[in-house]
GUDREN-285874 format. One line per field, with one value per residue (C-alpha): z, x, y; residue in one letter. Coordinates in steps of 0.2 Angstrom, whole numbers, plus 5000, padded with zeros to 4 digits. Each point is the difference from the previous one (the first is absolute). Last residue first. Layout:
BEGIN
z	[Z, ...]
x	[X, ...]
y	[Y, ...]
res	[A, ...]
END
This chain:
BEGIN
z	[5417, 4981, 4998, 5013, 4992, 4983, 5008, 5008, 4984, 4991, 5012, 5000, 4981, 5000, 5012, 4990, 4984, 5009, 5004, 4983, 4992, 5011, 4995, 4982, 5000, 5007, 4987, 4986, 5007, 5000, 4982, 4994, 4996, 4985, 4992, 5012, 4997, 4994, 5011, 4990, 5007, 4991, 4998, 5002, 5002, 5009, 5003, 5014, 5004, 5019, 5003, 5006, 4985, 4999, 4992, 4998, 4994, 4994, 5000, 4991, 5006, 4987, 5005, 5009, 5019, 5008, 5016, 5011, 5000, 4981, 4997, 4991, 5004, 4998, 5012, 5014, 4998, 4990, 5007, 4992, 5005, 5013, 4995, 4983, 4994, 5000, 5009, 4998, 5009, 5000, 4984, 4998, 4996, 4982, 4998, 4995, 4999, 5001, 5003, 5006, 4998, 5013, 4999, 5009, 4992, 5004, 4984, 4987, 4997, 4986, 5002, 4990, 4996, 5010, 4988, 5004, 5008, 5003, 5002, 5016, 4999, 4995, 5008, 5012, 5002, 5002, 5000, 4997, 5005, 4994, 5010, 4989, 5000, 4987, 5005, 4995, 5002, 4985, 4990, 5002, 5015, 5000, 5016, 5005, 5016, 5000, 5008, 5000, 5001, 5003, 4994, 5003, 4988, 4995, 5002, 4989, 4993, 4984, 4996, 4983, 5001, 4988, 5015, 5006, 5015, 5013, 5011, 5015, 5012, 4990, 5007, 4999, 4982, 4988, 4982, 4996, 4987, 4988, 4987, 4999, 4991, 5012, 4996, 5010, 4995, 5012, 4994, 5010, 5001, 5014, 4999, 5002, 5015, 5007, 4986, 5000, 5001, 4996, 5006, 4987, 4994, 4989, 4983, 4995, 5019, 5002, 5007, 5013, 4995, 5003, 4985, 4993, 4983, 4998, 4983, 4998, 4986, 4988, 4984, 4982, 4984, 4982, 4982, 4989, 4985, 5005, 5017, 5014, 5019, 5013, 5017, 5012, 5014, 5018, 5008, 5019, 5006, 5002, 4986, 4983, 4994, 4981, 4991, 5008, 4991, 4994, 4988, 4987, 4985, 4992, 5016, 5013, 5008, 5017, 5009, 4988, 4989, 5013, 4990, 4992, 4983, 4991, 4982, 4986, 5009, 4988, 4987, 5010, 5016, 5016, 5016, 5013, 5010, 5007, 5014, 5001, 5012, 5003, 5018, 5005, 5012, 5005, 4990, 5004, 4987, 4997, 4988, 4981, 4995, 4992, 4982, 4998, 4984, 4983, 4991, 4986, 4985, 4986, 4983, 4983, 4992, 4981, 4994, 4981, 4992, 4982, 4983, 4982, 4989, 4982, 4992, 4983, 5000, 5016, 5017, 5017, 5017, 5017, 5016, 5014, 5017, 5013, 5018, 5013, 5006, 4991, 4982, 4997, 4983, 4982, 5003, 4985, 4988, 4984, 4986, 4985, 4997, 5018, 5016, 5015, 5019, 5015, 4994, 4983, 5004, 4985, 4992, 4982, 4986, 4981, 4982, 5001, 4983, 4990, 5004, 5018, 5013, 5019, 5012, 5017, 5008, 5018, 5009, 5018, 5009, 5019, 5013, 5009, 4995, 4984, 4997, 4982, 4994, 4984, 4981, 4989, 4988, 4981, 5004, 4985, 4991, 4998, 4987, 4995, 4984, 4992, 4983, 5002, 4985, 5002, 4995, 4990, 4993, 4984, 4993, 4982, 4990, 4981, 4996, 5000, 5017, 5004, 5014, 5006, 5011, 5008, 5008, 5013, 5002, 5017, 5003, 5002, 4983, 4989, 4988, 4982, 4992, 5016, 4999, 5001, 4995, 4993, 4989, 4984, 5007, 5011, 4999, 5011, 4999, 4985, 4999, 5013, 4997, 4999, 4989, 4999, 4986, 4995, 5015, 4997, 4998, 5017, 5008, 5012, 5007, 5006, 5003, 5002, 5007, 4996, 5006, 4999, 5016, 5001, 5013, 5009, 4992, 5008, 4991, 5002, 4997, 4985, 5004, 5000, 4987, 4993, 4991, 4981, 4996, 5003, 4988, 4989, 4996, 5000, 4998, 5010, 4994, 5009, 4999, 5014, 5006, 5014, 5000, 5011, 5001, 5017, 5009, 4992, 4984, 4995, 4982, 4992, 4982, 4996, 4984, 5000, 4992, 4995, 4999, 5010, 5001, 5016, 5011, 5005, 5009, 5004, 5016, 5003, 5018, 5002, 5017, 4992, 4988, 4983, 4988, 4985, 4984, 4993, 5012, 4989, 5002, 5019, 5015, 5018, 5010, 5013, 5009, 5014, 5001, 5002, 4987, 5002, 4987, 5000, 4986, 5005, 4985, 5001, 4986, 5003, 4993, 4984, 4990, 5012, 4998, 4997, 5005, 4993, 5013, 5011, 5008, 5019, 5013, 4986, 5003, 5002, 5005, 4998, 5016, 5002, 4999, 5015, 4996, 5009, 4998, 5012, 4990, 5012, 5010, 5016, 5010, 5017, 5003, 5018, 4996, 4993, 4981, 4997, 4985, 4990, 4996, 4984, 4998, 4983, 4990, 4988, 5005, 5000, 5012, 5011, 5005, 5019, 5015, 5014, 4993, 5011, 4985, 4993, 4981, 4994, 4988, 5008, 5015, 4999, 5013, 5002, 5017, 5007, 5017, 4994, 5011, 4987, 5005, 4988, 5000, 5019, 5005, 4982, 4991, 4982, 4994, 4981, 4991, 4986, 5007, 5015, 4996, 5010, 5002, 5018, 5014, 5017, 5011, 4994, 4986, 5004, 4988, 5004, 5018, 5014, 4998, 4981, 4990, 4983, 4991, 4981, 4990, 4984, 5005, 5015, 4993, 5012, 4996, 5019, 5014, 5015, 5013, 4996, 4987, 5006, 4988, 5005, 5019, 5012, 4985, 4992, 4983, 4990, 4981, 4988, 4984, 5001, 5014, 4993, 5007, 4998, 5018, 5015, 5018, 5006, 4990, 5007, 4990, 5008, 5017, 5015, 5005, 4981, 4992, 4982, 4987, 4982, 4988, 4983, 5000, 5013, 4993, 5006, 4995, 5017, 5016, 5018, 5007, 4989, 5010, 4991, 5009, 5018, 5015, 5013, 5001, 4981, 4986, 4982, 4986, 4982, 4986, 4984, 5000, 5010, 4990, 5000, 4995, 5009, 5015, 5014, 5019, 5006, 4992, 5011, 4992, 5010, 5017, 5015, 5011, 4996, 5000, 4984, 4991, 4983, 4986, 4983, 4985, 4983, 4999, 5004, 4992, 4997, 4989, 4981, 4994, 5016, 5002, 5012, 4988, 4999, 5008, 5019, 5007, 4994, 5012, 4992, 5010, 5015, 4994, 5001, 5019, 5013, 4991, 5010, 4993, 5010, 4992, 4984, 4992, 4981, 4992, 5004, 4982, 5000, 4987, 4999, 4992, 4999, 4991, 5016, 5013, 4988, 4991, 5017, 5005, 5007, 4984, 4987, 4986, 5009, 4994, 5015, 5006, 4999, 5016, 4999, 5017, 4996, 5005, 4995, 5015, 5012, 4993, 4983, 5005, 5018, 5015, 5015, 5016, 5014, 5015, 5012, 5011, 5012, 5000, 5013, 4999, 4985, 4992, 5005, 4993, 5009, 4993, 5014, 4994, 4986, 4983, 4999]
x	[4908, 4997, 5012, 4991, 4983, 5006, 5007, 4983, 4991, 5011, 4998, 4981, 5000, 5011, 4988, 4985, 5008, 5004, 4982, 4994, 5013, 4992, 4983, 5004, 5009, 4984, 4989, 5012, 5000, 4982, 4999, 5012, 5018, 5010, 5006, 5000, 4985, 5004, 5001, 4999, 5006, 4993, 5009, 4995, 5012, 5000, 5013, 4997, 5008, 5000, 5016, 5010, 4995, 4984, 4998, 4983, 4995, 4983, 4998, 4988, 5000, 4997, 4995, 5007, 5000, 5013, 5009, 5003, 5012, 5004, 5015, 5004, 5017, 5000, 5013, 4988, 4992, 4985, 4988, 4986, 4985, 4992, 5009, 4991, 5000, 5019, 5012, 5019, 5007, 5012, 5011, 5014, 5000, 5007, 4988, 5002, 4989, 5004, 4988, 5006, 4988, 4999, 4984, 4999, 4997, 4986, 4990, 5012, 5005, 4996, 5004, 4994, 5013, 5007, 5010, 5018, 5009, 4983, 5000, 4996, 4988, 5007, 4992, 5014, 5001, 5015, 4994, 5014, 4993, 5008, 5003, 5006, 5014, 5007, 5017, 5009, 5018, 5006, 5004, 4983, 4994, 4988, 4992, 4991, 4992, 4994, 4985, 5001, 4984, 5000, 5004, 5018, 5013, 5016, 5015, 5007, 4984, 5000, 4996, 5008, 5002, 5015, 5012, 4994, 4987, 5003, 4988, 5000, 5013, 5000, 4984, 5000, 5002, 5012, 5003, 5013, 5006, 4986, 5003, 5000, 4983, 4993, 4990, 4994, 4997, 4998, 5003, 4993, 5009, 4994, 5004, 4986, 4999, 4984, 4991, 5003, 4988, 5008, 4994, 5000, 5014, 4994, 5009, 5013, 5000, 5006, 5017, 5001, 4999, 5011, 5013, 5005, 5005, 5006, 5000, 5011, 4999, 5012, 4996, 5005, 4995, 5004, 5003, 5002, 4989, 4983, 5000, 5009, 4995, 5013, 4998, 5014, 4995, 5007, 4993, 4998, 4998, 4988, 5000, 4992, 4990, 4994, 5006, 4994, 4990, 5005, 4987, 5007, 4988, 5013, 5002, 5013, 5007, 5006, 5010, 5015, 4996, 5008, 5006, 4984, 4994, 4985, 4995, 4993, 4992, 4992, 5008, 4996, 5006, 4991, 5004, 4989, 5005, 4987, 5004, 4993, 5009, 4993, 5000, 5011, 5011, 4990, 5004, 5005, 5003, 5012, 4994, 5001, 4998, 4983, 4999, 5018, 5008, 5005, 5016, 5001, 5012, 4987, 5009, 4992, 5013, 4998, 5010, 5002, 4999, 5006, 4993, 5005, 4988, 5000, 4982, 5006, 4997, 5010, 4993, 5005, 4995, 5000, 4998, 4998, 5005, 4992, 5007, 4989, 4991, 4984, 4999, 4988, 4993, 5005, 5019, 5011, 5011, 5006, 5004, 4995, 4984, 4995, 5003, 4988, 5002, 4989, 4989, 5008, 5010, 5008, 5006, 5000, 5009, 4997, 5006, 5018, 5009, 5007, 5018, 4995, 5002, 4996, 4997, 4992, 4994, 4995, 4986, 4993, 4989, 5004, 4988, 5013, 5017, 5007, 5015, 5004, 5009, 5010, 4995, 5015, 5003, 4998, 4992, 5000, 4984, 5000, 5011, 4993, 4992, 4997, 5000, 4996, 5005, 4990, 5005, 4993, 5010, 5001, 5010, 4997, 5005, 5001, 5014, 5013, 4996, 4987, 4999, 4984, 4997, 4984, 5000, 4988, 5004, 4996, 4999, 5010, 5002, 5013, 5010, 5001, 5009, 5002, 5013, 5000, 5016, 4997, 5016, 4990, 4993, 4984, 4990, 4988, 4988, 4989, 5008, 4989, 4999, 5019, 5009, 5017, 5006, 5011, 5010, 5011, 4996, 5007, 4990, 5004, 4991, 5005, 4990, 5009, 4989, 5003, 4988, 5006, 4996, 4986, 4990, 5010, 5000, 4994, 5001, 4989, 5009, 5007, 5006, 5019, 5009, 4983, 5000, 4995, 4986, 5001, 4995, 5015, 5001, 5012, 4992, 5007, 4992, 4998, 5005, 5001, 5011, 5001, 5015, 5004, 5019, 5000, 5006, 4985, 5001, 4991, 4997, 4996, 4996, 4998, 4993, 5005, 4989, 5008, 4989, 5011, 5018, 5005, 5014, 5013, 5001, 4982, 4994, 4992, 4999, 5000, 5009, 5016, 5000, 4993, 5008, 4993, 5005, 5015, 4995, 4985, 4996, 4997, 5008, 4996, 5010, 5001, 4984, 4996, 4993, 4982, 5002, 4987, 4999, 5000, 5005, 5003, 5000, 5011, 5002, 5009, 4991, 5004, 4985, 4989, 5002, 4984, 4999, 4992, 4996, 5009, 4989, 4999, 5007, 5008, 5002, 5016, 5000, 4981, 4993, 4993, 5017, 5007, 5018, 5014, 4991, 5003, 5006, 5001, 4985, 5000, 4991, 5004, 4983, 4998, 4998, 5010, 5005, 5019, 5004, 5014, 5017, 5006, 4984, 4993, 5000, 5013, 5017, 5008, 5008, 4997, 4981, 5000, 4991, 4990, 4983, 4987, 4991, 4998, 4997, 4995, 5009, 4996, 4990, 4994, 4988, 5005, 5008, 4990, 4995, 4995, 5004, 5004, 5001, 5003, 5003, 4999, 4997, 4995, 5011, 4999, 4997, 5000, 4995, 5008, 4997, 4991, 4994, 4990, 5003, 4995, 4990, 4998, 5011, 4993, 5007, 5001, 5004, 5002, 5000, 4996, 4997, 4998, 5009, 5001, 4995, 5002, 4995, 5009, 4996, 4992, 4995, 4990, 5002, 4996, 4990, 5000, 4995, 5009, 5004, 5000, 5004, 5004, 4998, 4993, 4997, 5009, 5001, 4996, 5002, 4995, 5010, 4995, 4993, 4997, 4989, 5002, 4995, 4992, 4998, 5003, 5004, 5000, 5004, 5002, 5004, 4991, 4997, 4998, 5007, 5003, 4995, 5004, 4995, 5009, 4995, 4994, 4997, 4990, 4999, 4997, 4993, 4998, 5002, 5004, 4999, 5004, 5002, 5000, 4990, 5000, 4996, 5000, 5010, 5001, 4998, 5004, 4996, 5008, 4998, 4991, 5000, 4990, 5001, 4987, 5005, 4993, 4998, 5003, 5002, 5001, 5003, 5001, 5001, 4991, 4999, 4994, 5007, 5009, 4995, 5003, 4996, 5005, 4996, 5009, 4998, 4990, 5003, 4993, 5012, 4999, 5014, 5001, 4982, 4989, 4988, 5006, 4994, 4995, 4990, 4984, 5001, 5005, 5016, 4988, 4998, 5019, 4999, 5000, 5004, 5000, 5003, 5001, 4990, 5005, 5007, 5003, 5012, 5015, 5007, 5017, 5012, 5012, 5017, 5008, 5017, 5010, 4995, 4997, 5016, 5009, 5013, 5017, 5009, 4987, 4995, 5000, 4985, 4989, 4998, 4982, 4992, 4986, 4995, 4993, 4983, 4998, 5009, 4986, 4988, 4992, 4985, 5003, 4990, 5008, 4997, 5005, 5008, 5005, 5015, 5000, 5017, 5014, 5011, 5009, 4985, 5001, 4985, 4988, 4984, 4988, 4993, 4991, 5002, 4987]
y	[4920, 5000, 4986, 4990, 5004, 4994, 4984, 4996, 5004, 4988, 4986, 5001, 5000, 4984, 4991, 5006, 4993, 4983, 4998, 5004, 4988, 4986, 5005, 5001, 4983, 4992, 5008, 4995, 4982, 5000, 5007, 4986, 5004, 4993, 5016, 5015, 5012, 5017, 5016, 5016, 5016, 5015, 5017, 5018, 5015, 5016, 5014, 5013, 5017, 5002, 5010, 4985, 4990, 4988, 4983, 4993, 4982, 4995, 4981, 4989, 4982, 4985, 4983, 4985, 5002, 5009, 4994, 5016, 5015, 5001, 5011, 5016, 5007, 5019, 5006, 5004, 4983, 4995, 4987, 4990, 4989, 5012, 5015, 5002, 5018, 5004, 5011, 5006, 5015, 5014, 4997, 5012, 5019, 4997, 4986, 4981, 4985, 4981, 4986, 4983, 4986, 4985, 4990, 4983, 4984, 4988, 5003, 5005, 5018, 5013, 5018, 5015, 5014, 5015, 5012, 4999, 5014, 5008, 5019, 5009, 5015, 5018, 5015, 5004, 5019, 5013, 5018, 5013, 5017, 5017, 5016, 5014, 5012, 5013, 5008, 5016, 4997, 5011, 4984, 4994, 4989, 4985, 4993, 4984, 4996, 4982, 4992, 4981, 4990, 4981, 4983, 4997, 5007, 4991, 5012, 5014, 5006, 5011, 5018, 5007, 5019, 5001, 5003, 4983, 4997, 4987, 4990, 4989, 5007, 5017, 5006, 5019, 5003, 5010, 5006, 5013, 5013, 5001, 5014, 5019, 5000, 4988, 4984, 4985, 4982, 4985, 4982, 4986, 4983, 4989, 4981, 4988, 4988, 5007, 5009, 5019, 5014, 5018, 5017, 5013, 5012, 5015, 4999, 5013, 5005, 5018, 5005, 5014, 5018, 5016, 4999, 5017, 5006, 5019, 5007, 5015, 5014, 5008, 5010, 5001, 5010, 4994, 5005, 4985, 5004, 4992, 5009, 4991, 4999, 4994, 4992, 4998, 4988, 4998, 4984, 4998, 4982, 4986, 4988, 5003, 4986, 5000, 5015, 5016, 5013, 5018, 5008, 5012, 4996, 4988, 4991, 5002, 4984, 4995, 4987, 4995, 5015, 5012, 5016, 5006, 5003, 5008, 5001, 5012, 5014, 5012, 5012, 5015, 4991, 4996, 4990, 4991, 4984, 4988, 4988, 4983, 4988, 4983, 4992, 4986, 5011, 5015, 5016, 5018, 5013, 5015, 5014, 5004, 5018, 5003, 5008, 4995, 5008, 4992, 5005, 5013, 4996, 4995, 4997, 4996, 4988, 4997, 4985, 4999, 4983, 4999, 4993, 4998, 4992, 4993, 5002, 5002, 5019, 5003, 4998, 5009, 4993, 5007, 4989, 5014, 4993, 5011, 5003, 5008, 5015, 5002, 5007, 5015, 4995, 4997, 5002, 5004, 4989, 5009, 4987, 5011, 4990, 5004, 4990, 4998, 4997, 4996, 4986, 4999, 4983, 4992, 5016, 5004, 5008, 4997, 4998, 5006, 4999, 4985, 5006, 5002, 5014, 5003, 5015, 5001, 5017, 4999, 5010, 4999, 5012, 5003, 4993, 4988, 5004, 4993, 4988, 4993, 4984, 5001, 4997, 4997, 5015, 4998, 4983, 4988, 4993, 4981, 4990, 4983, 5005, 4983, 4991, 4982, 4989, 4984, 4982, 4986, 4986, 4990, 4985, 4995, 4985, 5005, 4988, 5014, 5006, 5013, 5013, 5008, 5015, 5005, 5018, 5008, 5018, 5008, 5019, 5016, 5007, 4992, 5011, 4992, 4985, 4990, 4986, 4981, 4991, 4982, 4999, 5002, 5017, 5003, 5016, 5010, 5014, 4995, 4983, 4991, 4981, 4997, 4987, 4993, 4989, 4985, 4994, 4984, 4981, 4996, 5014, 5015, 5015, 5017, 5016, 5017, 5014, 5019, 5013, 5018, 5011, 5013, 4991, 4987, 4983, 4984, 4983, 4985, 4983, 4991, 4982, 5000, 4990, 4997, 4983, 4999, 4988, 4982, 4986, 5000, 4981, 4986, 4983, 4985, 4984, 4983, 4982, 4987, 4986, 4988, 4988, 4984, 4999, 4992, 5016, 5010, 5008, 5016, 5006, 5017, 5003, 5018, 5008, 5019, 5013, 5016, 5016, 5012, 4995, 4990, 5008, 4987, 4984, 4998, 4991, 4982, 4995, 4981, 4999, 4995, 5015, 5002, 5012, 5009, 5009, 4989, 4985, 4996, 4981, 4999, 4991, 4995, 4988, 4986, 5004, 4988, 4982, 5006, 5013, 5014, 5014, 5019, 5012, 5018, 5012, 5016, 5012, 5017, 5015, 5009, 4993, 4990, 4982, 4991, 4981, 4984, 4988, 4987, 4987, 5004, 4989, 4990, 4982, 4989, 4981, 4999, 4993, 4982, 4992, 5011, 5002, 4991, 4983, 4985, 4985, 4985, 5006, 4990, 4987, 4994, 4993, 5006, 5019, 5015, 4998, 5002, 5010, 4991, 5008, 5008, 5011, 5001, 5016, 4992, 5007, 4982, 5002, 5015, 5000, 5003, 4992, 5008, 4996, 5011, 5006, 4982, 4999, 4982, 4989, 4984, 4993, 4982, 4992, 4981, 5002, 4985, 5009, 5017, 5014, 5013, 5018, 5015, 5018, 5002, 5018, 5004, 5013, 4992, 4983, 5000, 4984, 4991, 4983, 4991, 4983, 4988, 4981, 4999, 5007, 4991, 5011, 5017, 5011, 5019, 5014, 5019, 4997, 5012, 5019, 4999, 5014, 4991, 4984, 5001, 4985, 4993, 4982, 4991, 4983, 4989, 4981, 4996, 5006, 4987, 5012, 5017, 5013, 5018, 5014, 5018, 5003, 5013, 5011, 5015, 4992, 4984, 5003, 4986, 4996, 4981, 4989, 4983, 4987, 4981, 4995, 5008, 4992, 5018, 5016, 5018, 5016, 5017, 4992, 5007, 5018, 5005, 5016, 4995, 4987, 5005, 4986, 4997, 4981, 4988, 4983, 4984, 4982, 4992, 5008, 4993, 5018, 5015, 5017, 5016, 5017, 4994, 5007, 5014, 5019, 5001, 4994, 5007, 4987, 5007, 4988, 4997, 4981, 4986, 4984, 4984, 4982, 4989, 4990, 5010, 4998, 5018, 5017, 5016, 5017, 5017, 4992, 5007, 5016, 5018, 5017, 4998, 4984, 5006, 4988, 5007, 4988, 4999, 4982, 4985, 4983, 4982, 4991, 4998, 4989, 4991, 4999, 5010, 5008, 5019, 5015, 5003, 5014, 4992, 4985, 4984, 4998, 4995, 4982, 4996, 5001, 5014, 5016, 5017, 5017, 5016, 5015, 5007, 5015, 5001, 5012, 4991, 4998, 4993, 5003, 4985, 5004, 4983, 5000, 5004, 4987, 4986, 5004, 4996, 5013, 4997, 5006, 5004, 4987, 4984, 4989, 4995, 4982, 4995, 4994, 4988, 4992, 4983, 4993, 4982, 4994, 5006, 4988, 4999, 5009, 5005, 4994, 5008, 4991, 5012, 4994, 5014, 5000, 5014, 5007, 5000, 5016, 5007, 5006, 5018, 5010, 4988, 4993, 5000, 5017, 4992, 5009, 5014]
res	[G, A, L, S, R, R, R, F, L, A, V, G, L, V, L, L, G, V, A, G, V, G, V, G, I, G, A, L, Q, L, S, T, L, G, E, A, P, Q, V, T, V, T, I, S, A, L, L, T, N, G, H, S, D, T, V, R, I, R, L, G, Y, T, G, T, N, L, G, S, V, S, T, L, L, G, D, E, S, I, H, F, R, V, T, D, N, L, S, W, D, G, I, G, S, R, D, I, A, Q, L, Q, Y, S, L, S, S, G, F, Q, I, V, Q, D, T, P, E, V, V, W, Q, P, P, T, T, D, V, V, I, I, A, L, V, I, I, R, A, H, D, Y, T, D, N, V, G, I, L, L, N, Y, R, G, V, E, L, P, T, T, N, T, L, V, G, S, Q, S, I, S, F, R, S, T, D, N, L, W, W, L, E, I, G, T, P, D, Y, A, S, L, T, Y, S, L, A, D, G, F, E, L, T, Q, N, T, P, A, I, S, W, T, P, A, R, T, D, Q, V, T, I, T, L, T, A, S, V, S, N, G, Y, P, D, Y, A, T, V, R, L, A, Y, V, G, P, L, V, L, E, L, N, I, I, Q, G, V, S, T, V, V, F, N, T, T, D, N, L, T, W, H, D, T, G, S, L, D, W, A, A, L, Q, Y, T, L, T, E, G, C, E, L, T, Q, D, S, P, L, M, T, W, V, P, A, T, T, D, E, V, V, V, E, V, I, A, Q, S, V, L, G, H, T, D, N, V, H, V, H, L, Y, Y, T, G, V, D, V, V, T, R, N, T, I, V, G, E, S, D, V, Q, F, Y, T, T, D, E, L, W, W, A, D, I, G, A, V, D, T, A, N, L, D, Y, R, F, P, D, G, F, E, V, I, Q, D, V, P, G, E, I, W, G, P, A, I, T, D, Q, V, I, V, R, F, V, A, S, A, V, L, G, N, T, D, N, V, E, V, R, L, P, Y, V, G, V, P, L, P, T, T, N, M, V, Q, G, Q, S, D, I, S, F, I, S, T, D, N, L, L, W, T, D, I, G, S, P, D, T, A, N, L, D, Y, V, F, M, D, G, F, E, V, I, Q, D, T, P, E, E, T, W, D, P, P, N, I, D, Q, V, R, V, E, F, E, A, G, L, T, N, G, Y, T, D, N, L, H, V, N, L, G, Y, V, N, G, E, P, L, I, S, N, N, T, V, V, G, S, G, N, I, T, F, H, V, T, D, N, L, W, W, R, D, V, G, A, Y, A, T, A, N, L, D, Y, L, F, D, K, G, L, M, A, I, Q, D, T, P, D, E, N, W, V, I, P, P, Y, T, P, P, I, M, M, P, H, P, D, S, A, G, S, D, G, S, I, L, Y, P, T, D, G, V, A, D, R, P, S, E, D, V, G, Q, Y, D, S, W, F, N, S, D, F, T, N, T, S, D, S, S, D, D, V, A, N, F, T, N, D, I, L, S, N, W, K, V, L, N, T, S, T, T, P, G, Y, Y, L, G, R, Y, T, C, G, K, V, T, N, N, M, V, G, V, L, S, S, E, F, I, V, E, V, G, G, F, S, S, E, C, T, N, R, T, L, N, V, S, H, T, W, S, L, H, I, A, Y, E, T, H, G, I, V, T, N, N, L, L, G, G, N, T, V, N, S, L, V, I, G, Y, G, S, T, G, G, V, L, V, C, N, R, I, E, F, F, A, R, T, N, R, I, E, I, C, N, G, S, T, G, S, M, N, I, T, L, G, E, I, Y, W, P, D, G, Q, T, G, S, G, G, W, I, P, L, G, F, Q, S, D, G, D, V, T, I, P, D, S, S, R, S, F, D, K, R, V, D, L, V, T, A, S, P, P, V, G, V, L, T, E, Q, P, A, Q, V, L, L, H, H, S, A, L, G, G, S, L, I, L, A, I, T, L, V, L, L, P, G, R, H, D, H, S, F, S, S, P, Y, M]
END
């Protein structure tokens, strides 16, 4: 890949590199050869329109690197490196997709070479073609697309021509930098680059840019050369804002200004891209078939970069072409005619594109059905007539039918039956021919149906019969095709004979019977009716035991069995008060959930299956004689000193809980939902409470409950004690801190000869301490005797610069002072205690 130190923007300071180029004959001997094109089309160079290079990209290749002339001899290169027979590679496809690097990189060469007819696709990073320190090269007819750097990069390069290349959709198109000269960029297309189409660096000179198409690049060209010898002429610039008015020659009337420090411009900016044909068919016109009797329409499409001026064709008697290139017929075109059309398109500069094609008129379509034939239904005995209709530009010749034994079709397409049609389905295939022998066909069915069912002479009516009596009902129906059969859907209790007489098969129980009776004709058509037969029972049930009054404790379940009898059986029971009671299907009265105390008058009724009933009245007395019961038996509660009491008691009574109460309201309270709490802080001890709960009828349940307050929690360190270190000759003073809900009762430690701890936890030394480490065990006790322990060490380190004798003397002195301090402290403590 080209070194990353080469910047895309060459306006800033450049690293000046001195390279000794040993060129045969010197730089002056290399001339840039540019041949002026011969004008044949307005605004288009012959070199851009006459050439029709057909590229063969059938060979794939890995990236190619050449460093020095000696590496041209590899098998991939043809030629010999002379001006008449240059080294060359052609027809390669190098696809860097998914990888990084340059497709082709050539450095430090003087031999003649060409890269032609190649496709170079960019990857994740890199250039398409890199030429560095190269003389005598050529790039011809290459397509370089999709590179993250410039498609073509030239540095320290001379006498190189870039011709008819396409650079597209890359970071940049062509970059010429670092003293490159005599580089010809001609007849190239640079399109859709996100940065610069062309770039010339500050030290470039004597380069030519001509007959190129710069299209839709962010910056079409930038020239930062310092000596302003780079030449731009006759290029197409997509961002050119000028006009072509006088003369109308496809050349802009004002120069195109090139961006950059050189101040260059293109004096003859082209209005049409020189590398594109001025007009081109999107699809080449082809011979057409016009269908007889149909409108002809042929849409021609061409692209004219300068805009379409007009369309025209040779035969305006039979055809017309509109401004969009759509060819249509002016009149009906006779069958068999062939029309040779010559169509032309002019752009706004007078450039012309032409084509020839034929329009041949043929009858290729069979007749069209005016209405597509469909299945037909005819009633049995009726005459069948069906009119078919079809049209054709050449005329209708004949109609044909597959079944002529019982059907016929006339010259107008009318189908009829020739004999009576029995009930059934008759598939028919009909064909209609035009005068050219083209045939349209269709298949349809003639369906002969008998759709009229038997008719009732007298309509069936509902019947009533007393339970136990015989049943007989005579039905009558008629049909043209004759009656075939009578039948009932349900023959469990009833039957019908061939004459339509319905009788009962067995003794029929009381009830309503719906008889679904059918009568069929000989074609299977059915008439049907539903006859309701009612077997009556008018006798009500009787009590086998007269209902009596009942008494019930509130909250208990009532179960009281009623007894009634009926010949047809007891169907269901009802009572008047369904809010508090229900009677089951077997006549049992039970209460619904809770029934409050009171007297309830019930009216109970027994029904037989047919609505006959018997009723009686009784009273249910509900009473409440019991106190509430504990849902969960209350238990004594133990409470840690300082904690809040919250204990929920739960009791149940069918009539509801009216009141909770207790005896000690100075320290406790109980809510009406049974939650017991303390109202003041509780000291350690036992509290016996008398707690009661009343129902809504003032029945009370009472219990004695003990609340026991204990203190089992030792003190806690505010700050955990840590080991202490002091210098010899210094006194220890270390404040310890502990907390407890009941307060701190006492501090003590194991070594009271050398140390002392005050009642507020201040640890001090009471005598001069020799160097060394002293282990202390400290105890702190709360007011209820709970103890917290900690162990620390006190380390006495030697003071710097003291001798052993001095340390001993100081130790004796400190010890004496310590004894004196201890004596004063003990005297003060006894005085306070007194």
